[in-house]
C-alpha positions as CSV (number, residue, x, y, z in Angstrom):
1,M,104.9,-41.9,141.0
2,L,108.3,-43.5,140.2
3,L,110.7,-41.2,141.7
4,T,111.0,-39.2,145.1
5,R,113.3,-36.4,143.7
6,R,113.7,-34.2,140.7
7,P,117.1,-35.0,139.3
8,R,119.2,-32.7,137.4
9,A,121.4,-35.5,135.8
10,L,120.8,-39.1,134.7
11,Y,123.1,-41.9,134.3
12,A,121.7,-44.9,132.5
13,A,123.2,-48.2,131.8
14,F,121.9,-51.5,130.8
15,D,124.2,-53.3,133.3
16,R,123.7,-54.8,136.6
17,F,125.2,-52.7,139.4
18,P,127.0,-53.3,141.4
19,T,128.8,-56.6,140.3
20,R,132.4,-57.7,139.9
21,K,132.4,-57.1,136.2
22,G,134.3,-54.2,134.6
23,A,131.3,-52.4,133.4
24,S,130.2,-52.2,137.1
25,A,133.7,-50.7,138.0
26,H,133.3,-48.2,135.3
27,I,129.9,-47.1,136.5
28,A,131.1,-46.7,139.9
29,R,133.6,-44.1,138.7
30,F,131.7,-42.4,135.9
31,A,128.3,-42.0,137.7
32,P,129.6,-40.3,140.9
33,A,131.7,-37.9,138.6
34,L,128.3,-36.9,136.8
35,F,126.6,-36.4,140.1
36,E,129.3,-34.4,141.7
37,E,129.2,-32.0,138.7
38,F,125.5,-31.5,138.9
39,G,124.6,-31.9,142.5
40,G,123.3,-35.3,142.6
41,G,121.0,-37.2,140.1
42,L,119.3,-40.4,139.2
43,L,121.1,-43.7,138.4
44,Y,119.2,-46.2,136.4
45,V,120.6,-49.7,136.0
46,L,119.6,-53.3,135.9
47,G,119.1,-55.3,139.2
48,D,118.2,-58.8,140.4
49,E,116.5,-60.4,143.3
50,R,119.5,-59.6,145.6
51,L,119.5,-55.9,145.1
52,P,116.8,-53.1,145.9
53,V,114.6,-51.9,143.3
54,H,114.7,-48.4,144.6
55,Q,117.2,-46.7,147.2
56,V,118.4,-43.2,147.9
57,E,122.0,-42.5,148.9
58,D,122.7,-38.9,149.9
59,D,121.8,-36.8,146.7
60,V,121.5,-39.8,144.5
61,E,118.4,-41.8,143.8
62,I,119.0,-45.3,142.3
63,V,116.3,-47.2,140.3
64,R,116.9,-50.8,139.3
65,F,115.1,-52.7,136.5
66,S,114.6,-56.1,138.0
67,T,111.8,-57.7,136.1
68,P,112.9,-61.3,135.4
69,L,112.9,-61.7,131.4
70,P,115.3,-64.4,130.2
71,N,115.3,-63.0,126.7
72,F,118.0,-60.4,126.3
73,L,116.3,-58.4,123.8
74,E,113.0,-58.6,125.4
75,R,114.6,-57.4,128.7
76,A,116.3,-54.6,126.8
77,V,113.1,-53.3,125.4
78,A,111.3,-53.4,128.7
79,F,114.3,-51.6,130.3
80,G,114.0,-48.7,127.8
81,E,110.2,-48.6,128.3
82,H,110.7,-48.3,132.1
83,L,113.2,-45.7,131.5
84,A,110.7,-43.7,129.4
85,R,108.3,-43.7,132.3
86,L,111.0,-42.3,134.5
87,L,111.8,-39.6,132.0
88,D,108.0,-38.6,131.9
89,E,108.4,-37.5,135.6
90,A,112.1,-36.3,135.6
91,E,112.8,-34.5,132.1
92,D,111.5,-31.1,133.2
93,G,114.3,-30.8,135.7
94,L,117.1,-32.7,133.8
95,E,120.0,-30.8,132.6
96,I,122.1,-33.9,131.2
97,C,121.6,-37.5,130.5
98,H,124.5,-39.8,130.1
99,F,124.0,-43.3,128.8
100,R,126.0,-46.3,128.0
101,D,123.9,-48.2,125.4
102,P,121.1,-47.8,122.8
103,W,118.6,-49.4,125.1
104,S,119.0,-46.4,127.3
105,G,119.8,-43.9,124.6
106,V,116.7,-44.4,122.3
107,P,114.1,-43.4,125.0
108,I,116.5,-40.6,126.1
109,L,117.0,-39.1,122.7
110,E,113.7,-39.6,120.8
111,R,111.5,-37.4,122.9
112,H,111.4,-33.7,122.6
113,H,114.1,-32.5,125.0
114,R,116.2,-29.8,126.3
115,Y,118.8,-31.7,128.4
116,A,122.3,-32.3,127.0
117,T,123.3,-36.0,126.2
118,V,126.3,-38.0,126.4
119,F,126.7,-41.5,124.7
120,E,129.4,-43.5,126.4
121,V,130.4,-46.2,123.9
122,N,132.4,-49.0,125.5
123,A,130.9,-51.6,123.2
124,L,128.4,-51.8,120.4
125,P,125.8,-54.5,120.7
126,S,125.6,-55.1,117.1
127,I,129.2,-56.5,117.2
128,E,128.9,-58.1,120.6
129,L,125.7,-59.9,120.4
130,P,126.5,-62.4,117.7
131,Y,129.4,-63.8,120.1
132,A,126.9,-64.1,123.0
133,Y,123.9,-65.4,120.9
134,P,125.2,-66.9,117.6
135,S,121.6,-67.7,116.2
136,I,120.7,-64.1,116.4
137,A,118.8,-63.1,113.3
138,P,120.1,-60.7,110.7
139,R,116.9,-58.7,110.8
140,T,117.5,-58.3,114.5
141,L,121.1,-57.1,114.1
142,E,119.8,-54.6,111.5
143,K,117.4,-53.0,114.0
144,V,120.1,-52.9,116.7
145,Q,122.4,-51.3,114.2
146,A,119.7,-48.7,113.4
147,A,119.2,-47.9,117.2
148,E,123.0,-47.5,117.5
149,R,123.2,-45.2,114.7
150,F,120.3,-43.1,115.9
151,C,122.1,-42.7,119.2
152,L,125.5,-41.9,117.7
153,E,124.1,-39.2,115.4
154,A,121.6,-37.6,117.8
155,A,123.7,-37.6,121.0
156,D,125.5,-34.1,121.7
157,R,128.9,-35.9,122.6
158,I,130.4,-39.4,122.5
159,V,133.0,-40.8,125.0
160,T,135.0,-43.9,124.6
161,P,137.9,-45.3,126.4
162,S,139.9,-46.2,123.3
163,R,141.3,-44.7,120.3
164,T,140.4,-47.7,118.3
165,T,136.8,-47.3,119.0
166,R,137.0,-43.6,118.4
167,D,138.6,-44.5,114.9
168,L,135.7,-46.8,114.1
169,L,133.1,-44.3,114.9
170,V,134.8,-41.6,112.8
171,S,135.3,-43.9,110.0
172,G,131.6,-44.5,110.0
173,G,130.8,-40.8,109.6
174,I,130.6,-39.5,113.2
175,P,132.4,-36.2,113.4
176,A,135.7,-36.5,115.1
177,S,135.0,-33.3,117.1
178,K,132.1,-35.0,118.6
179,V,134.1,-37.9,120.1
180,D,136.1,-37.7,123.1
181,V,138.7,-40.5,124.2
182,V,138.4,-40.8,128.1
183,P,140.5,-43.8,129.1
184,N,139.9,-46.2,131.9
185,G,141.9,-45.9,135.0
186,A,143.2,-47.9,137.8
187,D,144.1,-47.2,141.4
188,P,147.7,-48.1,142.4
189,V,148.0,-51.3,144.4
190,P,150.6,-51.4,147.2
191,P,152.6,-54.6,147.9
192,L,150.3,-56.9,149.8
193,P,150.7,-60.1,151.8
194,R,150.2,-63.3,149.8
195,P,146.9,-64.9,150.2
196,F,147.0,-67.9,152.7
197,E,146.0,-70.4,150.0
198,A,148.0,-68.9,147.1
199,P,150.6,-71.2,145.4
200,D,154.3,-70.2,145.5
201,E,154.4,-69.4,141.8
202,Y,151.3,-68.6,139.7
203,L,149.9,-66.8,136.7
204,I,146.7,-64.9,137.1
205,Y,143.7,-64.3,134.9
206,F,140.8,-62.1,136.2
207,G,137.6,-60.8,134.9
208,A,134.8,-62.1,132.7
209,L,135.0,-65.3,130.5
210,Q,133.2,-64.3,127.4
211,P,134.3,-65.8,124.2
212,W,136.4,-62.7,123.1
213,Q,138.5,-62.8,126.3
214,G,140.5,-65.8,124.8
215,V,140.5,-68.0,128.0
216,D,140.6,-71.1,125.8
217,T,143.9,-69.8,124.4
218,L,145.3,-69.4,127.8
219,L,144.3,-72.8,129.0
220,G,145.9,-74.3,125.9
221,A,149.2,-72.3,126.6
222,F,149.2,-73.3,130.3
223,A,149.0,-77.0,129.2
224,R,152.1,-76.6,127.2
225,L,153.8,-75.5,130.5
226,A,153.3,-78.7,132.3
227,D,157.0,-79.4,132.7
228,L,157.0,-76.3,135.0
229,E,155.6,-78.6,137.9
230,T,155.2,-75.8,140.7
231,L,153.6,-73.3,138.3
232,R,149.8,-72.7,138.8
233,L,147.3,-70.8,137.0
234,V,144.7,-68.7,139.1
235,V,141.5,-67.6,137.4
236,C,139.5,-65.0,139.2
237,G,136.2,-64.9,137.5
238,S,133.5,-62.3,137.7
239,G,130.8,-64.9,137.9
240,R,129.9,-68.6,137.6
241,S,128.5,-68.0,134.0
242,R,127.9,-70.6,131.2
243,Q,131.3,-69.6,129.8
244,A,133.0,-70.2,133.2
245,R,131.5,-73.9,133.4
246,A,132.8,-74.4,129.9
247,A,136.3,-73.2,130.7
248,E,136.4,-75.6,133.9
249,K,135.5,-78.4,131.6
250,R,138.0,-77.4,129.0
251,A,140.8,-77.5,131.8
252,E,139.6,-80.9,132.7
253,K,139.9,-82.1,129.1
254,L,143.5,-80.7,128.9
255,G,144.5,-82.5,131.9
256,I,145.3,-79.3,133.9
257,A,142.3,-79.2,136.2
258,G,144.6,-79.9,139.2
259,R,146.9,-77.0,138.4
260,V,144.1,-74.5,137.8
261,L,142.6,-72.6,141.0
262,W,139.3,-71.1,140.4
263,R,138.0,-68.1,142.4
264,W,134.7,-66.5,141.8
265,E,133.4,-62.8,142.4
266,L,136.2,-61.7,144.7
267,P,135.8,-58.2,145.9
268,S,138.7,-55.9,145.3
269,S,140.0,-56.3,148.9
270,E,140.5,-60.0,148.2
271,L,141.4,-59.9,144.4
272,E,144.3,-57.3,144.9
273,P,146.5,-59.7,146.9
274,W,146.0,-62.4,144.4
275,L,146.9,-60.0,141.5
276,G,149.8,-58.4,143.4
277,N,151.6,-61.6,144.2
278,A,151.3,-63.2,140.7
279,L,154.3,-63.7,138.7
280,L,152.6,-62.5,135.5
281,S,149.0,-61.4,134.5
282,V,147.7,-62.8,131.2
283,A,145.3,-61.1,128.9
284,P,144.7,-63.4,125.9
285,L,142.2,-61.4,123.9
286,R,141.0,-63.0,120.8
287,A,141.6,-61.3,117.3
288,C,137.9,-60.8,116.6
289,S,135.7,-57.9,115.3
290,R,134.8,-57.0,119.0
291,N,138.4,-56.4,120.0
292,V,140.2,-55.5,116.7
293,E,137.6,-53.2,115.0
294,Q,135.4,-52.1,117.8
295,G,138.2,-51.7,120.3
296,C,138.4,-52.3,123.9
297,A,140.2,-50.9,127.0
298,P,140.5,-53.8,129.5
299,L,140.6,-53.0,132.9
300,K,142.4,-56.2,133.8
301,I,145.4,-54.8,131.9
302,L,145.2,-51.4,133.6
303,E,144.7,-52.8,137.1
304,S,147.7,-55.3,136.6
305,L,149.9,-52.4,135.6
306,A,148.9,-50.4,138.7
307,A,149.7,-53.4,140.8
308,G,153.2,-53.7,139.1
309,V,152.5,-57.0,137.7
310,P,153.9,-57.5,134.1
311,V,151.2,-58.4,131.5
312,V,151.4,-60.9,128.8
313,A,148.5,-59.9,126.2
314,S,147.5,-60.2,122.7
315,D,149.0,-57.9,120.2
316,L,146.0,-56.0,119.2
317,P,145.5,-52.3,118.4
318,P,143.7,-51.3,121.7
319,V,146.1,-53.2,123.8
320,R,149.0,-51.5,122.2
321,E,147.4,-48.2,123.5
322,I,148.2,-49.5,126.9
323,V,151.2,-51.9,126.8
324,T,154.4,-51.5,125.0
325,D,155.9,-54.7,124.0
326,G,159.0,-55.5,126.0
327,V,158.5,-52.5,128.5
328,E,155.5,-53.1,130.7
329,G,155.0,-56.7,129.5
330,R,155.0,-58.8,126.2
331,L,152.7,-58.7,123.3
332,V,152.1,-62.0,121.4
333,A,150.1,-62.9,118.5
334,P,146.6,-63.6,119.4
335,D,144.8,-67.1,119.4
336,R,148.1,-69.0,119.3
337,P,148.4,-71.0,122.5
338,A,152.1,-72.0,121.6
339,D,153.1,-68.5,121.1
340,L,151.6,-67.5,124.4
341,A,153.4,-70.3,126.3
342,R,156.6,-69.4,124.9
343,A,156.5,-65.9,126.0
344,I,155.2,-66.7,129.4
345,R,158.1,-69.3,129.7
346,L,160.6,-66.7,128.7
347,L,159.5,-64.3,131.2
348,L,159.5,-66.8,134.0
349,H,163.3,-67.5,133.3
350,L,164.1,-63.8,133.4
351,P,163.3,-62.5,136.9
352,E,165.5,-59.4,136.5
353,H,163.8,-58.5,133.4
354,R,160.2,-59.0,135.0
355,A,161.3,-56.7,137.9
356,R,162.2,-54.0,135.3
357,M,158.8,-54.6,133.7
358,S,157.0,-54.2,137.1
359,A,158.5,-50.8,137.8
360,A,157.7,-49.8,134.3
361,A,154.2,-51.0,134.7
362,R,153.6,-48.9,137.8
363,E,155.1,-45.7,136.3
364,R,152.9,-46.1,133.1
365,A,149.8,-46.5,135.2
366,A,150.6,-43.5,137.3
367,R,151.5,-41.5,134.4
368,D,148.7,-42.1,132.0
369,F,145.9,-44.3,133.5
370,T,144.8,-42.8,136.9
371,W,141.0,-42.5,137.5
372,D,141.6,-38.9,138.6
373,R,143.0,-38.0,135.2
374,S,140.1,-39.9,133.3
375,L,137.5,-38.1,135.5
376,D,139.0,-34.8,134.9
377,L,138.5,-35.4,131.1
378,L,135.0,-36.6,131.6
379,K,134.1,-33.6,133.8
380,G,135.6,-31.3,131.0
381,V,133.0,-32.8,128.7
382,Y,130.1,-32.2,131.1
383,R,131.2,-28.6,131.5
384,S,131.3,-27.9,127.8
385,L,127.7,-29.0,127.7
386,R,126.4,-26.9,130.6
387,S,124.9,-24.4,128.2
388,R,123.1,-27.1,126.3
389,A,120.1,-27.0,128.7
390,A,119.4,-23.4,127.6
391,A,119.7,-24.0,123.9
392,P,116.7,-24.5,121.6
393,S,114.9,-27.8,122.0
394,H,115.6,-30.8,119.9
395,T,113.1,-31.8,117.2
396,K,111.3,-35.0,118.1
397,P,111.8,-37.7,115.4
398,N,108.7,-38.3,113.3
399,A,106.7,-41.5,113.7
400,E,108.4,-43.0,110.6
401,D,111.9,-42.4,112.1
402,Q,111.0,-43.9,115.3
403,H,109.7,-47.0,113.5
404,V,112.8,-47.5,111.7
405,R,115.4,-46.2,114.3
406,G,113.8,-46.2,117.7
407,S,112.8,-48.7,120.4
408,Q,109.8,-49.9,118.4
409,G,112.2,-51.0,115.8
410,V,113.8,-53.4,118.2
411,Q,110.4,-54.7,119.3
412,I,109.6,-55.4,115.8
413,A,112.9,-57.4,115.4
414,L,111.7,-59.7,118.3
415,A,108.5,-60.8,116.6
């Protein structure tokens, strides 16, 4: 017996929850919206030694997969197998399953089921994994792509935060009528007192430090601003990862370590004063397939706008969905430290222009990127699927299909 309740809704995500990462912030908004619509449910996520494996909060039961498996794909497969056991208990009462990744989606979709399904596509592992694991085998990526394709085709609806991502899916043959764009959101941040240890003048970068975030470009740009002696760079990272340690070493090599302040895993109550008092927020995303083709909807940009902080960001299609160049901030050619430094320098010398951008940023966030607006769109998707539970059952994929497309295919790739 793994569950104490009979859930009507399931939200599954191969992400540790809660953390300071953007995925966690997203789950913290979307999962409650699902459970509010269906009167509670089951949240299945990753955990660690600091988080309980099982807990109940009001009408929500939380189960965390916390088995310490260092290999990413082995952990992903084991996560899906554990979800399958949960579904053995829960599926008779389930009306809807919402999932964020193929590791969750395959066990949800491959069984004979009556529940409706929503695939939330924020990222595609087949595109992201080569950045995190450059030595990943082509055969493994083929299996991951097959699992993704199975989920995209079998899910009843797909939601994504970016038009760029929607266009990628549609170009791959997914019907446009099946894909809904539900943008990320941000809460307005009122003016807050400056943190005690904050410099008088500083730029801010906050969030994770994966390779596609372009932090190397930012450090290179900041090194070109050495003549601005009072200017500092504050990096508020979501965790002390391998990439974070590499960024610290990069700052030392560039001779700017003494001008960079590092802060790690700040809760929102501590991050918001750092953000709100920054001169500029910087989002130097790389021009790579993860950002350009797959698309993204960076919370760091939305939260900066909501705090009234002008953004200097890479000029990429998904960023242009959020920031208009010269209005809420500046867009610059990606992967060019000199261009980024030049844009920052210009805005630092134009305080009145920054003030206009600040007002425009708050206005844009309040008009187009509130969580209330996003969650209303998401609930609309759920409501359109309410009759799905009474519809004829799906046909379970045959053994050959599962061998090629399902979780077993991923396991074979690990051999």
